[in-house]
C-alpha positions in Angstrom: -44.5 -38.1 -108.0 -43.8 -34.4 -108.7 -45.3 -32.0 -111.2 -46.4 -34.1 -114.2 -43.6 -36.7 -113.7 -44.4 -40.0 -112.1 -41.4 -41.5 -110.4 -41.2 -45.2 -110.0 -38.5 -45.5 -107.3 -39.3 -48.5 -105.1 -38.1 -52.1 -105.5 -40.9 -54.5 -106.5 -43.0 -51.8 -108.1 -45.1 -53.0 -111.0 -46.7 -50.6 -113.5 -49.7 -51.8 -115.4 -53.0 -50.6 -117.0 -56.5 -50.9 -115.5 -59.5 -49.5 -117.3 -57.4 -47.1 -119.4 -55.4 -45.7 -116.4 -51.8 -46.3 -115.3 -51.7 -48.2 -112.0 -48.6 -48.7 -109.8 -48.6 -51.6 -107.4 -46.0 -52.6 -104.8 -46.6 -55.9 -103.0 -50.2 -56.0 -104.2 -51.0 -52.6 -102.8 -52.0 -49.8 -105.2 -49.7 -46.8 -104.7 -51.2 -44.6 -107.3 -53.4 -44.4 -110.4 -53.1 -41.9 -113.1 -55.0 -41.2 -116.3 -52.7 -40.7 -119.4 -53.7 -37.1 -119.6 -52.4 -36.5 -116.1 -48.8 -37.3 -116.7 -46.1 -36.2 -119.1 -43.4 -38.5 -118.1 -42.9 -41.8 -116.2 -39.4 -42.4 -114.9 -38.1 -45.7 -113.5 -35.1 -45.1 -111.2 -34.8 -48.6 -109.7 -33.8 -51.7 -111.6 -36.0 -53.9 -109.5 -39.2 -52.5 -111.1 -41.3 -54.0 -113.9 -44.1 -53.0 -116.2 -46.7 -54.6 -118.6 -46.8 -54.4 -122.3 -50.1 -52.6 -122.0 -48.4 -49.8 -120.0 -45.9 -49.3 -122.8 -48.6 -49.2 -125.5 -50.6 -46.7 -123.5 -47.6 -44.4 -123.0 -46.8 -44.6 -126.7 -50.4 -43.9 -127.6 -50.5 -40.7 -125.5 -46.9 -39.5 -126.3 -45.8 -40.0 -122.7 -42.1 -39.9 -122.1 -41.1 -43.2 -120.5 -37.5 -43.2 -119.3 -35.3 -45.8 -117.5 -32.5 -44.6 -115.2 -29.4 -46.3 -113.9 -27.7 -44.3 -111.1 -27.5 -40.7 -112.3 -27.9 -41.4 -116.0 -30.8 -42.0 -118.3 -30.3 -45.4 -120.0 -33.2 -45.9 -122.3 -36.5 -44.4 -123.3 -39.7 -45.3 -125.2 -39.2 -44.2 -128.8 -42.1 -44.3 -131.3 -41.5 -46.3 -134.4 -42.2 -43.3 -136.6 -39.3 -41.4 -135.1 -36.5 -40.6 -137.6 -38.8 -40.8 -140.7 -38.0 -37.1 -141.5 -34.4 -37.2 -142.7 -34.0 -33.6 -143.8 -33.0 -32.3 -140.4 -30.6 -35.1 -139.8 -28.9 -34.5 -143.1 -28.6 -30.8 -142.4 -27.3 -31.6 -139.0 -24.5 -33.7 -140.3 -23.6 -31.1 -142.9 -23.5 -28.4 -140.1 -21.3 -30.7 -138.0 -18.8 -31.0 -140.9 -18.8 -27.3 -141.5 -16.2 -25.8 -139.1 -17.7 -22.3 -139.2 -21.3 -23.4 -138.4 -20.0 -25.9 -135.8 -18.1 -23.0 -134.1 -21.1 -20.6 -134.2 -23.4 -23.1 -132.5 -20.8 -23.9 -129.9 -20.3 -20.2 -129.1 -24.0 -19.8 -128.6 -24.3 -22.7 -126.1 -21.4 -21.4 -124.0 -22.7 -17.8 -124.2 -26.1 -18.9 -122.9 -24.5 -20.9 -120.1 -22.2 -18.2 -118.8 -25.0 -15.6 -118.9 -27.2 -17.8 -116.9 -24.5 -18.6 -114.4 -24.0 -14.9 -114.0 -27.8 -14.5 -113.3 -27.6 -17.1 -110.5 -24.7 -15.3 -108.8 -26.3 -11.8 -109.4 -29.5 -12.9 -107.7 -27.7 -13.4 -104.4 -25.4 -10.4 -104.9 -28.5 -8.1 -105.3 -30.2 -9.6 -102.3 -27.1 -9.0 -100.1 -26.7 -5.5 -101.3 -30.4 -4.8 -100.7 -29.9 -6.0 -97.1 -27.0 -3.5 -96.7 -24.5 -6.4 -96.6 -22.9 -6.5 -100.0 -20.7 -9.5 -100.8 -17.9 -8.1 -102.9 -16.6 -11.5 -103.7 -19.9 -12.4 -105.4 -20.0 -9.2 -107.3 -16.5 -9.8 -108.5 -17.5 -13.3 -109.7 -20.4 -11.8 -111.6 -18.1 -9.2 -113.2 -15.6 -11.9 -114.3 -18.4 -14.0 -115.7 -19.6 -11.0 -117.8 -16.0 -10.7 -119.1 -16.0 -14.3 -120.2 -19.4 -14.0 -121.7 -18.3 -11.0 -123.8 -15.1 -12.8 -124.9 -17.0 -15.7 -126.5 -17.6 -13.7 -129.7 -13.8 -13.8 -130.4 -13.5 -17.6 -130.3 -12.7 -19.4 -133.6 -13.3 -23.0 -132.7 -15.4 -25.2 -130.5 -12.3 -26.0 -128.5 -11.7 -22.3 -127.7 -15.3 -22.0 -126.7 -15.0 -25.0 -124.4 -11.8 -23.5 -122.9 -13.6 -20.3 -122.0 -16.5 -22.3 -120.6 -14.0 -24.2 -118.3 -12.5 -21.0 -117.0 -15.9 -19.4 -116.4 -17.1 -22.6 -114.6 -14.1 -22.4 -112.2 -15.0 -18.8 -111.2 -18.7 -19.6 -111.0 -18.3 -22.6 -108.7 -16.1 -20.5 -106.5 -19.0 -18.1 -106.2 -21.4 -20.9 -105.5 -19.2 -22.3 -102.7 -19.6 -18.9 -100.9 -23.4 -19.3 -101.0 -23.5 -22.7 -99.4 -23.3 -23.6 -95.7 -19.8 -24.8 -94.9 -21.1 -27.9 -93.2 -22.1 -29.3 -96.6 -18.5 -29.6 -97.5 -18.7 -28.3 -101.0 -15.4 -26.9 -102.2 -15.5 -27.3 -106.0 -17.4 -29.0 -108.8 -16.1 -32.6 -108.9 -15.5 -34.4 -112.2 -15.6 -38.2 -112.4 -11.8 -38.3 -112.2 -11.6 -36.2 -109.1 -14.3 -38.3 -107.4 -12.5 -41.5 -108.3 -8.9 -40.6 -107.6 -8.9 -37.6 -105.2 -11.9 -37.7 -102.8 -15.3 -39.0 -102.1 -18.3 -37.0 -103.3 -20.0 -34.5 -101.1 -23.8 -34.1 -100.9 -24.1 -31.0 -103.0 -22.0 -32.5 -105.9 -24.2 -35.6 -105.7 -27.3 -33.5 -105.7 -26.0 -31.7 -108.8 -25.4 -35.0 -110.5 -28.9 -36.1 -109.8 -30.3 -32.8 -111.0 -28.4 -32.9 -114.2 -29.7 -36.4 -114.8 -33.3 -35.0 -114.6 -32.3 -32.2 -116.9 -30.7 -34.6 -119.4 -33.9 -36.6 -119.5 -35.9 -33.5 -120.4 -33.4 -32.2 -123.0 -33.2 -35.7 -124.6 -36.9 -35.7 -125.0 -36.9 -32.2 -126.5 -34.2 -33.3 -129.0 -36.5 -36.2 -130.0 -39.5 -33.9 -130.4 -37.4 -31.5 -132.6 -36.4 -34.5 -134.8 -32.7 -33.9 -134.1 -30.1 -36.6 -133.9 -28.9 -36.7 -130.2 -25.5 -38.1 -131.1 -24.4 -35.3 -133.5 -23.4 -32.3 -131.5 -21.2 -29.3 -132.0 -19.6 -28.2 -128.7 -19.0 -31.7 -127.2 -16.9 -34.0 -129.2 -18.6 -37.1 -130.7 -18.0 -40.4 -128.9 -19.6 -43.8 -129.3 -22.8 -43.8 -127.3 -22.5 -40.2 -126.1 -25.5 -38.0 -126.8 -23.3 -35.0 -127.7 -26.2 -32.7 -128.9 -28.1 -33.4 -125.6 -25.1 -32.2 -123.6 -24.7 -29.2 -125.9 -28.3 -28.0 -125.4 -28.1 -28.8 -121.6 -25.4 -26.2 -121.1 -27.8 -23.2 -121.3 -30.2 -24.7 -118.8 -27.9 -26.2 -116.1 -27.6 -23.0 -114.1 -31.3 -22.2 -114.1 -33.0 -25.6 -114.1 -30.6 -27.3 -111.6 -28.0 -25.1 -109.9 -30.4 -22.3 -108.8 -33.1 -24.6 -107.1 -30.4 -26.8 -105.5 -28.5 -23.8 -104.1 -31.7 -22.5 -102.5 -32.6 -26.0 -101.2 -29.1 -26.5 -99.7 -29.3 -23.2 -97.9 -32.6 -24.2 -96.3 -32.0 -28.0 -95.9 -28.3 -28.3 -95.2 -28.7 -31.5 -93.2 -30.5 -33.3 -96.0 -27.9 -32.3 -98.6 -25.0 -33.1 -96.3 -26.4 -36.6 -95.6 -27.3 -37.3 -99.2 -24.3 -39.6 -99.8 -25.3 -41.8 -96.9 -29.0 -41.6 -97.3 -29.3 -41.6 -101.1 -32.4 -43.8 -101.5 -34.2 -41.7 -99.0 -33.1 -38.3 -100.3 -33.0 -38.9 -104.1 -36.8 -38.4 -104.6 -36.5 -35.1 -102.7 -33.8 -33.9 -105.1 -35.9 -35.0 -108.1 -38.9 -33.0 -106.8 -36.8 -29.9 -106.5 -35.7 -30.0 -110.1 -39.1 -31.3 -111.5 -41.0 -28.6 -109.7 -38.6 -26.0 -111.3 -38.9 -27.4 -114.8 -42.7 -28.2 -114.6 -43.7 -25.2 -112.4 -45.3 -22.0 -113.6 -47.4 -23.9 -116.1 -44.3 -25.8 -117.3 -42.7 -22.6 -118.6 -39.2 -23.9 -118.4 -40.1 -27.3 -119.9 -41.7 -25.5 -122.8 -38.6 -23.3 -123.2 -36.3 -26.4 -123.4 -38.5 -27.8 -126.2 -38.6 -24.4 -127.8 -34.8 -24.2 -127.8 -34.5 -27.6 -129.4 -36.9 -26.6 -132.1 -35.2 -23.3 -132.7 -31.9 -25.2 -133.0 -33.5 -27.6 -135.6 -34.8 -24.6 -137.6 -31.3 -22.9 -137.4 -29.7 -26.1 -138.6 -32.1 -26.2 -141.6 -31.2 -22.6 -142.3 -34.7 -21.3 -141.5 -33.8 -19.3 -138.4 -30.9 -17.8 -136.4 -30.1 -19.6 -133.2 -30.1 -17.5 -130.1 -29.2 -19.0 -126.7 -31.7 -19.2 -123.9 -30.9 -16.3 -121.5 -32.7 -16.0 -118.2 -33.9 -12.4 -117.5 -33.4 -13.1 -113.8 
């Protein structure tokens, strides 16, 4: 477990209810018990786990986010039957998607927020090095280039142009990140699925990022549900059957702060754990989960609340009740 997330990550685990409390057993041994008010989310990361109908009913009664993972991707979640009864937001969302101007404006905001937060991650280390009297010019140059890309977003006229700027900024950003990580980890660049499949095996830090983004996706997906938005109708990411485009849209702003930053810090301190992650995944995966969960749920769940707040702001903007502003970390 970590924060207010209960992680079910062992084969043979069985989640049930006893006297109004969740109880997890493995081989007849009780691993933990939790009252519903003590947990916000229950996540199953192994297919060899099971649960009782009473556990599902109790989670639904208390609004607990119950999610089922496969590999690095959320596959299903508990959805209350009343979800989707308010059609106003969904109708407005579809109209915004069909309006090229509004679609572009939302896309620009997602990318603007992401690049800003990428720059904040780089600047954190650039400032630290300068304070030590050992400035890293390469990092400072990366931060400057990111600021240029951030400023250029305003001139884009389509989601495709915004995505193109995001891709160029990402290339510069990951070059900067590579300079922050111990060389033993073997991180050279952010690997896409195609590069992993056809060019090379995945290194520990890229795998850690994939795990971290899965955790973030779970949180953003939940926020989208809470805001009564349709997760499949996005603006920046093109629609595709089964793809939660809006979830990926909203994730962009939070990737650098919720995932990249804590994992960079972790990799600098625990390089062996990250380097060995591809070979010791079952052992290390819960550790990576804890890094991200503690970031999202730490400081009285400030970041979790911010994710929910952004989703609700987006819903208000889609309905024409507010102006959408991206989440921008102050540091």
